[in-house]
ZASE-838433 format. One line per field, with one value per residue (C-alpha): residue number from 1; residue in one letter; x, y, z. Coordinates in pm, whole numbers. Example, Ala and Ser with C-alpha at 12.3 -4.5 7.8 and 13.67 -1.06 7.14 Angstrom:
% ZASE-838433
nr	[1/2]
rest	[A/S]
xx	[1230/1367]
yy	[-450/-106]
zz	[780/714]
END
This chain:
% ZASE-838433
nr	[1/2/3/4/5/6/7/8/9/10/11/12/13/14/15/16/17/18/19/20/21/22/23/24/25/26/27/28/29/30/31/32/33/34/35/36/37/38/39/40/41/42/43/44/45/46/47/48/49/50/51/52/53/54/55/56/57/58/59/60/61/62/63/64/65/66/67/68/69/70/71/72/73/74/75/76/77/78/79/80/81/82/83/84/85/86/87/88/89/90/91/92/93/94/95/96/97/98/99/100/101/102/103/104/105/106/107/108/109/110/111/112/113/114/115/116/117/118/119/120/121/122/123/124/125/126/127/128/129/130/131/132/133/134/135/136/137/138/139/140/141/142/143/144/145/146/147/148/149/150/151/152/153/154/155/156/157/158/159/160/161/162/163/164/165/166/167/168/169/170/171/172/173/174/175/176/177/178/179/180/181/182/183/184/185/186/187/188/189/190/191/192/193/194/195/196/197/198/199/200/201/202/203/204/205/206/207/208/209/210/211/212/213/214/215/216/217/218/219/220/221/222/223/224/225/226/227/228/229/230/231/232/233/234/235/236/237/238/239/240/241/242/243/244/245/246/247/248/249/250/251/252/253/254/255/256/257/258/259/260/261/262/263/264/265/266/267/268/269/270/271/272/273/274/275/276/277/278/279/280/281/282/283/284/285/286/287/288/289/290/291/292/293/294/295/296/297/298/299/300/301/302/303/304/305/306/307/308/309/310/311/312/313/314/315/316/317/318/319/320/321/322/323/324/325/326/327/328/329/330/331/332/333/334/335/336/337/338/339/340/341/342/343/344/345/346/347/348/349/350/351/352/353/354/355/356/357/358/359/360/361/362/363/364/365/366/367/368/369/370/371/372/373/374/375/376/377/378/379/380/381/382/383/384/385/386/387/388/389/390/391/392/393/394/395/396/397/398/399/400/401/402/403/404/405/406/407/408/409/410/411/412/413/414/415/416/417/418/419/420/421/422/423/424/425/426/427/428/429/430/431/432/433/434/435/436/437/438/439/440/441/442/443/444/445/446/447/448]
rest	[X/X/X/X/X/X/X/X/X/X/X/X/X/X/X/X/X/X/X/X/X/X/X/X/X/X/X/X/X/X/X/X/X/X/X/X/X/X/X/X/X/X/X/X/X/X/X/X/X/X/X/X/X/X/X/X/X/X/X/X/X/X/X/X/X/X/X/X/X/X/X/X/X/X/X/X/X/X/X/X/X/X/X/X/X/X/X/X/X/X/X/X/X/X/X/X/X/X/X/X/X/X/X/X/X/X/X/X/X/X/X/X/X/X/X/X/X/X/X/X/X/X/X/X/X/X/X/X/X/X/X/X/X/X/X/X/X/X/X/X/X/X/X/X/X/X/X/X/X/X/X/X/X/X/X/X/X/X/X/X/X/X/X/X/X/X/X/X/X/X/X/X/X/X/X/X/X/X/X/X/X/X/X/X/X/X/X/X/X/X/X/X/X/X/X/X/X/X/X/X/X/X/X/X/X/X/X/X/X/X/X/X/X/X/X/X/X/X/X/X/X/X/X/X/X/X/X/X/X/X/X/X/X/X/X/X/X/X/X/X/X/X/X/X/X/X/X/X/X/X/X/X/X/X/X/X/X/X/X/X/X/X/X/X/X/X/X/X/X/X/X/X/X/X/X/X/X/X/X/X/X/X/X/X/X/X/X/X/X/X/X/X/X/X/X/X/X/X/X/X/X/X/X/X/X/X/X/X/X/X/X/X/X/X/X/X/X/X/X/X/X/X/X/X/X/X/X/X/X/X/X/X/X/X/X/X/X/X/X/X/X/X/X/X/X/X/X/X/X/X/X/X/X/X/X/X/X/X/X/X/X/X/X/X/X/X/X/X/X/X/X/X/X/X/X/X/X/X/X/X/X/X/X/X/X/X/X/X/X/X/X/X/X/X/X/X/X/X/X/X/X/X/X/X/X/X/X/X/X/X/X/X/X/X/X/X/X/X/X/X/X/X/X/X/X/X/X/X/X/X/X/X/X/X/X/X/X/X/X/X/X/X/X/X/X/X/X/X]
xx	[2220/2145/2421/2518/2694/2643/2866/2675/2981/2741/2421/2166/2175/1811/1679/2040/1930/1648/1687/1965/1718/1403/1517/1725/1373/1153/1454/1445/1081/1072/1362/1119/828/1033/955/619/510/605/494/118/113/217/5/-362/-240/-82/-175/19/257/342/365/636/854/850/943/1232/1371/1371/1532/1851/1876/1851/2189/2325/2189/2324/2645/2648/2525/2759/3080/2915/2972/3346/3325/3073/3279/3608/3515/3265/3556/3818/3498/3494/3835/3838/4118/3950/4233/4161/3832/3822/4067/3882/3626/3733/3849/3531/3296/3562/3582/3192/3132/3396/3228/2854/2963/3088/2818/2549/2722/2797/2429/2275/2455/2383/2064/1826/2053/2035/1621/1712/1898/1650/1361/1157/816/731/1036/938/786/1122/1370/1201/1168/1528/1782/1591/1670/2016/2099/1994/2294/2523/2284/2237/2651/2608/2412/2472/2848/2708/2459/2716/2909/2622/2562/2878/2910/2549/2319/2088/1753/1928/1934/1568/1432/1621/1431/1113/1129/1264/970/709/815/880/481/413/600/490/96/187/410/233/-137/-168/164/78/495/401/697/943/776/817/1138/1187/1032/1277/1548/1447/1371/1697/1903/1673/1784/2147/2164/1983/2265/2475/2389/2362/2727/2792/2650/2759/3130/3151/3174/3366/3514/3505/3794/4051/4293/4000/3898/4178/4138/4437/4561/4566/4201/4066/4278/4055/3769/3762/3893/3548/3361/3438/3321/2976/2973/3030/2829/2507/2566/2579/2253/2093/2235/2046/1703/1798/1778/1429/1330/1409/1268/961/920/913/563/441/343/81/306/585/366/259/627/678/424/469/878/810/565/808/1073/840/827/1179/1251/1283/1520/1718/1693/1814/2135/2227/2248/2416/2672/2750/2700/2939/3178/3175/3232/3482/3704/3685/3744/3416/3429/3159/2896/2939/2820/2513/2445/2473/2234/1972/1926/1929/1603/1428/1418/1378/1011/948/1005/732/499/530/532/119/21/133/21/-373/-389/-167/-490/-578/-161/-159/-526/-402/-184/-398/-802/-648/-783/-491/-266/-337/-362/-50/134/-48/108/429/390/276/535/855/762/852/1226/1224/1311/1641/1694/1693/1904/2166/2119/2226/2550/2618/2613/2889/3124/3072/3061/3400/3533/3539/3349/3497/3311/2980/3042/3107/2814/2586/2773/2665/2303/2228/2416/2475/2106/1849/1934/2088/1774/1516/1626/1626/1286/1161/1222/1047/800/688/685/628/929/1116/963/961/1399/1406/1181/1430/1766/1874/1822/2230/2362/2336/2517/2767/2704/2680/3052/3221/3062/3193/3569/3620/3805/3563/3723/4019/3877/4003/4176/4390/4459/4582/4817/4986]
yy	[6229/6624/6714/6526/6847/7173/7479/7654/7931/8139/8280/8460/8278/8228/8132/7886/7709/7611/7523/7288/7216/7126/6783/6764/6792/6579/6247/6348/6313/6026/5849/5953/5742/5441/5372/5617/5347/5036/5239/5287/4945/4743/4970/4929/4535/4408/4704/4935/4621/4597/4998/5025/4705/4916/5238/5054/4871/5196/5394/5112/5158/5563/5568/5265/5453/5840/5651/5586/5965/6108/5968/6030/6360/6349/6253/6452/6794/6670/6651/6972/7147/6950/7060/7416/7440/7312/7022/6757/6487/6452/6511/6213/5966/6112/5997/5641/5576/5704/5476/5141/5226/5234/4928/4793/4992/4845/4500/4472/4705/4468/4144/4304/4491/4136/3912/4189/4292/4097/4180/4517/4511/4316/4574/4849/4702/4649/4623/4341/4199/3901/4148/4424/4164/4039/4413/4459/4118/4184/4587/4559/4342/4610/4838/4712/4947/5250/5282/5207/5473/5751/5725/5725/6023/6245/6259/6342/6629/6765/6819/7037/6751/6684/6612/6223/6080/6287/6005/5730/5741/5830/5506/5267/5412/5347/4997/5011/5104/4811/4584/4639/4636/4308/4103/4258/4238/3900/3720/3781/3832/4093/4293/4058/4131/4531/4522/4320/4533/4817/4600/4545/4881/5072/4776/4928/5312/5173/5009/5305/5577/5243/5272/5653/5706/5463/5652/5986/5895/6262/6228/5913/5631/5245/5163/4947/5235/5508/5279/5218/5318/5640/5630/6035/6067/5774/5974/6313/6153/5979/6358/6525/6202/6052/6373/6360/5987/6056/6343/6186/5869/6065/6229/5865/5726/6054/5898/5615/5680/5878/5610/5373/5623/5614/5305/5179/5382/5088/5007/5316/5517/5347/5347/5770/5837/5623/5768/6189/6076/6028/6302/6527/6397/6497/6877/6897/6775/7105/7253/6952/6940/7304/7213/6927/7181/7467/7235/7173/7484/7650/7351/7376/7795/7756/7602/7824/8084/8318/8383/8631/8414/8129/8343/8449/8112/8090/8310/8297/7874/8017/8252/7958/7724/7945/8047/7674/7611/7859/7744/7362/7449/7588/7362/7061/7265/7308/6952/6706/6449/6439/6390/6085/5931/5889/5598/5454/5459/5362/5707/5582/5632/5950/6106/6024/6113/6406/6493/6407/6590/6983/6962/6846/7055/7388/7336/7344/7702/7604/7305/7481/7751/7569/7329/7598/7675/7397/7338/7612/7405/7104/7312/7400/7045/7159/6876/6845/7181/7064/6718/6996/7137/6845/6657/6995/6971/6617/6465/6754/6909/6631/6325/6437/6705/6391/6188/6523/6597/6279/6253/6594/6587/6211/6185/6531/6646/6406/6564/6917/6810/6720/7085/7279/7066/7249/7579/7509/7484/7821/8019/7746/7856/8175/8193/7957/8193/8488/8360/8343/7998/7873/8101/7884/7605/7160/7250/7498/7334/7072/7259/7463]
zz	[-4631/-4526/-4324/-4010/-3800/-3718/-3627/-3316/-3291/-3475/-3541/-3322/-2935/-2879/-3143/-3228/-2899/-2887/-3253/-3110/-2728/-2862/-3048/-2736/-2527/-2744/-2692/-2309/-2288/-2527/-2332/-2013/-2212/-2152/-1783/-1745/-2062/-1855/-1507/-1682/-1795/-1506/-1285/-1494/-1546/-1230/-990/-695/-622/-1008/-980/-650/-799/-1157/-943/-706/-1038/-1184/-915/-972/-1350/-1294/-1112/-1394/-1660/-1513/-1482/-1885/-1911/-1680/-1876/-2193/-2126/-2144/-2502/-2565/-2417/-2559/-2952/-2892/-2830/-3063/-3368/-3243/-3291/-3612/-3513/-3717/-3634/-3253/-3265/-3488/-3269/-2942/-3106/-3174/-2844/-2718/-2914/-2801/-2451/-2428/-2543/-2297/-2035/-2158/-2165/-1761/-1640/-1823/-1663/-1272/-1247/-1329/-1076/-777/-913/-672/-392/-455/-411/-129/55/-62/105/-221/-109/-445/-449/-643/-938/-871/-878/-1231/-1389/-1272/-1353/-1762/-1729/-1689/-1978/-2190/-2054/-2321/-2528/-2272/-2330/-2699/-2742/-2477/-2725/-3069/-2977/-2768/-3043/-3282/-3025/-2994/-3350/-3358/-3459/-3220/-3469/-3564/-3200/-3177/-3496/-3309/-2989/-3113/-3334/-3050/-2739/-3019/-3062/-2658/-2658/-2844/-2696/-2353/-2475/-2612/-2329/-1996/-2196/-2392/-2351/-1970/-1888/-1593/-1498/-1696/-2024/-1915/-1860/-2210/-2420/-2302/-2364/-2687/-2774/-2646/-2858/-3195/-3075/-3015/-3390/-3624/-3433/-3538/-3887/-3891/-3791/-4045/-4341/-4281/-4346/-4285/-3929/-3850/-4051/-3894/-3907/-3682/-3654/-3596/-3297/-3102/-2791/-2751/-2427/-2409/-2511/-2255/-1957/-2106/-2146/-1755/-1668/-1786/-1746/-1423/-1238/-1411/-1386/-989/-953/-1144/-872/-544/-709/-777/-460/-285/-462/-359/-13/-10/-222/89/386/152/129/501/490/265/-74/-101/-97/-258/-557/-530/-504/-834/-1000/-853/-952/-1327/-1377/-1149/-1421/-1721/-1610/-1611/-1945/-2093/-1799/-1798/-2215/-2166/-1940/-2218/-2541/-2337/-2274/-2599/-2756/-2506/-2522/-2925/-2856/-2596/-2809/-3050/-2790/-2821/-2399/-2418/-2634/-2370/-2118/-2352/-2353/-2019/-1911/-2239/-2106/-1755/-1831/-2038/-1818/-1478/-1681/-1799/-1413/-1272/-1557/-1485/-1095/-1192/-1361/-1128/-822/-970/-1157/-919/-799/-1176/-1250/-1038/-1155/-1511/-1336/-1078/-1003/-559/-388/-140/-411/-572/-249/-138/-466/-478/-131/-286/-643/-470/-187/-433/-692/-582/-541/-971/-997/-812/-1039/-1352/-1232/-1096/-1387/-1601/-1408/-1458/-1833/-1796/-1588/-1820/-2149/-2007/-1865/-1521/-1444/-1071/-997/-1055/-859/-533/-639/-644/-343/-105/-299/-310/65/284/210/18/261/554/599/452/773/1022/869/902/1240/1305/1053/907/474/488/571/329/48/198/205/-143/-233/-80/-175/-499/-345/-182/-594/-654/-490/-600/-961/-912/-738/-990/-1336/-1123/-1127/-1468/-1457/-1738/-1938/-1946/-2168/-2139/-2509/-2377/-2056/-2240/-2497/-2140]
END
């Protein structure tokens, strides 16, 4: 087997960041295709009602998935800092505690989410309730695989291996497309079939990652002693991961609030919003992946005490992300109706989705800048700062402005609020960076 880890503390920053980030971009793209393919196939075969059902259910699953991703940041940062510091014993012990914790959390979230899925959709006022309930009820069963895969993939990325997770997701996405076509088409299972296809695919990604780590004995040894949950590392994982999970939950709740406001305008705007969200998420893949890559690189470098290199990673990631945001914004402004038309031939849905997309995409440059600042906060293990930034962005700006602007400008006001909201996190990130608090890493704080 090829070397399964890479030190990110040496070499030219731009080239190394891009090499590390490209597999993360492709991984994020493949993960986004899970729901995108569901939306496309369901929309073409079941119409706007099916698309609306997948959109509302996907927003709920996004919140739960973001909790898994947020908590996994705790393991990623801690493992990365121990790897950068050359502390092999603590890296192994942290990894084992991380895996066992996420196995338990995956089971717990699967059971609870499945039990409350229908009640949640009723609360959200989902226009196509039965189709949405069928999709969400089955999708929640995959939360065990989502938690498990994110733990395994985070441990790999923490030691500089971003290629293996990319391969796992590419394979599982291919399976998802095939099963979607089969379950929704010839089998005629509707939205339930699309959800089942996604769960099977998520299970495959988890098993591939697990098999890889079992074979790569130099990364982690799956024995009883190593898998013991050690209180010290669990607390550190939660110290970093819980603020990230809360931050992502807050972001998810803010988007659920926006979805609720849009749902009140009927199935046309609900479906159009679903398509716009998928396209916008795809357009931000590079930005988001650059933030993920930068946080892993920064964690290793701070663990090694390379502070100026960590700063260079921050600003290199910011420049690349901002350039991507400008290019994607221009492309979407020029082609929004064509992009929405990929999903549906309905002219009303196309018009609604294009309006949504053209307004909201204007906030991408702000997003590119603050996500880079968040990468520094996460890499240093100071995730409560990320939570504070996100709370200001999502609740104080997005939700408050969306409710206020809707009162005066209708649905256009909701879209405008979403475009403006990311701007508040930019000055917060600047203040954190200039404070130099990030120079004291999580590993150093633990040793004090």
